[in-house]
N, C-alpha and C positions, 0 to 999 in steps of 0.2 A: 504494500500500500504506500503510495506517494502522496505528498501534499504540494499543491501548486498555488501560486497567486498571480493574477493578471496585472499587467502594467501597460498603460497606453504610451506608445512611443511617438514622439513628435508633438506632444501636447505641452504648451508653454504655460506661463503664468503660475498663479497659486495652485490651480487645479493640477497641473503637471508636477509641481513640487510636492504636493500632498501624496500623489500616487508613487512618486519616486521614494519619498520618505518611508511610506508603509512597506514598499517592496524591499528596501534596504534592511529594515528591521526584521522582516519576514525571513530574509536570507540568513540572518544570524540565528534563527530558530531552525535552520535546515530546510526551509520551504523553497521550492524551486520556482523560478519565474517563467511566466508565459507572456511573451511580448505581443501586444496587439497594436498594429499600425493605426494612427489617427488618419482617417482616409475617407474619401467620398464613396461610401458603399451604396449609396442610393441609386447610382446609375448602373449598378451591376444587376444582371439577371439573377433569378433565384438559384439557378444551377451554378453560375460563377461564384456567387456568394457562398454557397454550400461547399464548393471545392476549396475556397480560400479559408473558410473556418476549419475544414478538415486539416489543412496545413498548419493553422495556428495551434490546433489541439493535438498535434502529433506527439505521441508519448503518453497522453492521458488515457488511462484504461480503467477497467472495472475495479471497484473497491477503492478508487482514489478519492481524494478530497480536493476541490477547487475553491479557492477564495476569489470571488469576482469583485474587483474594485468598481464601484458604480457611482456616478454614471461613467460610461465609456466615452461620452461626448461625441459618439458617432450617431448616425441616424437610428431611430427606433427599429428599423427593419434589421439592422445588424444585431442589436441587443436581443431581439426576439429569436433570430436564427441561432445566435450563440447559445442562448439558454436552451433552445430546443435540442441542439447537438449535445450539450452537456447532460441533459436529463435523459437522453437516449442511451447513455452509457450505464450499464448494469451496476447497481449498488453504489453509484457515485454520490458523494455527499457534497452539497453546494452551500457555501457560505457567501453571503453578499455583504461586502464592507461598504456601507452607504456613506459616501462623502457628502453628497448633495442630492436633492430631488428636483429635477428641472421643473416639474409641474408646480412646485412650491416657490421656485425662484422667479419664474417668468410668467406674468399674467396671461400672456398669449398662449402658453402651454398648459394652463390650469385644467383644461378639459381632458388632458391625458392622464390625470391622477389614477383613474381606474386601471390603466395599464400597469402602473407601478405597484398598485395593491396586488394585482394578479401576479406580477413578477415576484414580489417579495413573498407571497404565499407559496410559490413554487419552491423557494429555497428551504433548506433544512435548518439554517440559522442566519441571523442578521447581526451585524455590528452597526449600531446607529450612533449618531453624534451625541445625543443628550437624552435625559429623562423626558424632556418635553417632546422630543421627536418620537420616542417610543410610545408615549401616551397618545399622541396624535395619530400614529399609524394604527394603533389598536382601535381607536374610535372609527377609523376608516375601514376597518375589517381585516387588518393584518393579524393573523394568529400565530405566525412563526416565532419561536423563541428568540429573544433579543439580548445582546450584550451591549453595554453602554461604553462608548469610547471616552467621554468626559472632556478630553483636552488633547490638542495637537502637541506632539513632541517637537523638539527643535534641535536638529542634529549639527548645528554649527557651534563648535567648542571655542569659546572666547573667554580668556581670563582677564579680569579687570584688576588694576592695581589697588583700587579703593572703592568703597561703596558710593552710590549715587548721592549727590548733594541735594539738600532741600532747595527748591526753586519755585518761584511763582510763574510756572510755565506749564503748558499742556501740549504734548506732541500728538500728532495724528499721522498715521501711515495709510495711504490709499488715494483713490481718485476723488478729489474734492468735488468735482462736478457730480459724480454719482451719489456721494454721501451727503452733499450739501452742508458741509461744515462751516466754511468761512462766511457764507452768506447768513448764517444763523448764530455766529459766535458774537458775544458781546464786545463791541468795539470801544465802549466807554469805560474800559477797565485796564488796569496796569498788568493784568495777567496776560501773558503772551501765548499765542497759538503758533506752534512750529509745524508746518505742513511738509510732508515728505511724499511726493507723488507727482502726478501729471498736472501741469498748469493748465488753466482754462480761462476763457474770456470772461466768464461770469464771476471769477474769483474776487472776493471782496478785497479792496485795498484799504488798509488801515495801519496805523502806527504799531499796533500790537499784534499784527498778523505777518508772519515771516515765511516765505516760500523757499524751500531748499532743493526742490526737484528730486529726481531719483538718485539713490545712493546704492552701491553694492551692499550686500548683507553685512559684511564685516564693518564697513564704514558707518552704516546705519546704526548698528548696535553701539559703536563707539560714541556716536552723537547722542543717542537716547540715554546712554548710561551717565551722561553728565548730570542728569537730575530732572526733577519735575515729575510729571505724571503722563501715562500713556492712555489715550482715549480710544475706546471701542464704541462706535456710535454711528447712527445715521439719522438724518432729519427727513429722509425719504420714507414714507410710511410703509411702502411695500418691502423695502429692504429691512426696515426696523422690525416688521412683523416676522420676516424670515429669520432674523437674528435671534428670535425667541426659540428657534428649533435647531439651528446649525451651530457648528463650531467655528469660531473665527480664529484664523491663524495669527491675527494681530495680538490676541491675548498672550500667546506663548512668546511672541517676539518681545513684547514689553517685559514679561516676566524674565526672559533670558537676559534682557538688558539690565535687569535689577531695579526697575522703577515701578511704583504702584499704579494700579489701574483705575480708570474712571469708566464705569459701565452704566447703561440704562437699567432701570429696575425690572425690566421685562426680558432681559437677555438670558439666554439658555444657561450661562455659567454663573448666574447670580449667587446661587447657594455656595458654590466653590469659592467665590470671591469673599463672601461674608464669613463662611466657616473658617477659612484659612487666613483671614485678615490680609488679603492681597490688595485692597484698595477700597474705593468708595463707590456706593451705589446711589444714583441720583435720578431725578425725573426730568431735568432739563439742563441745557448748557449753562443757563444763568445760575442754577443751583450749583453746578460743578465749579464754576468760576468763584462763586462765593465761598464754597467750602475750602477750595485751595487757598484762597486769600486769607481765610481765618485759621487755617491749620498751623499748629505750632511745630517747631522743628522736632520736638520730642515725639509728637504723634507721628510725624513723617518717618522718623527713625524706627518706630514700632512696625510700620509697614515694610520697610527695607529689611529689617531683621526677619520678619515672617517669610518674605519672598526668598531669602537667601537659601532656604532649605529645598526649594523646588528645582533649582538650577541643575543639580545632578540628575534628577529624574528625567527632565526634559532632554538633556544631552545624551542620555543613555536609552532613550526610547521606551521608558517605563510604561506609558499609557498605551502605546501601540502594541508592544509585545504582550501586555496583560490582556488587552481585548482580543488579540489573535489566539492566545493560548486558552483563554476562557471559552471562546466560541468553539474551538476544536475539541476541548475537553468535554463540553456539554453535548457534543454530537454522540459521544460514546457512553455517557452515563444516563442520559435522559431516555 
């Protein structure tokens, strides 16, 4: 019996990084990789697609276990065909590692949610981002056993010479146009907003808003580590709603940099943040600015001390390996 995990090749951005991270940690557990090209399968005939999938799954045989990282970000016809091929293999155990659900991310794809419910019910086990996602899927009719991922790991090992300094500053990583941060950030405050990402024409121009552009991961961590707080937020209601269910890679980036978090009270990781004293939970950007301004250095240090213990786990893939091993273990005891 062999265990395999899929990884999409040629996929960039955070989605591609997430798949690579999971595949890397799986390899450390002795799990073999199945590479799936990121490709326009929609134009292929059913016969051509079937032959291509046969090639992708070469080596997979009866009694094996396959962990499918989902979504594949290919057309749904590919996902359907791939699952069909896998389930046709005798006694194959299928685990779906759910990174995101497109029907929940994009309003234009919302009507496809029944497809994902059916897909997840075909699996023998699911790994889902959060307790909130698990509850939502159960309400939608998914009855497959689930393991909770909880948090993204962060496999970039960076050693800092000293702890972060208290600072009246809030950093945000990401597309400001998508998350609508600068246009909603209080500009009548001496709390600064440090933006790391793509510049856009709608970006608010103010004395307390500073744009840094894209930085490589190492440089970004060095900048964030200087101090202040890391913001995980969206003023776009659709994106904010999805953050109630998904895992944001930003959370782990800020924790790896050693700075406290600022999160919305409806975010999926709220309980983790509160229980572990990783940062502050607020209802608005105005409240965030006010709390940062009023915070004492002693209180800030208490967050820094609490965060210091998570760095080792993130660097060593604790959350990924645990979710993988729990899902595989449950296949054979349930």
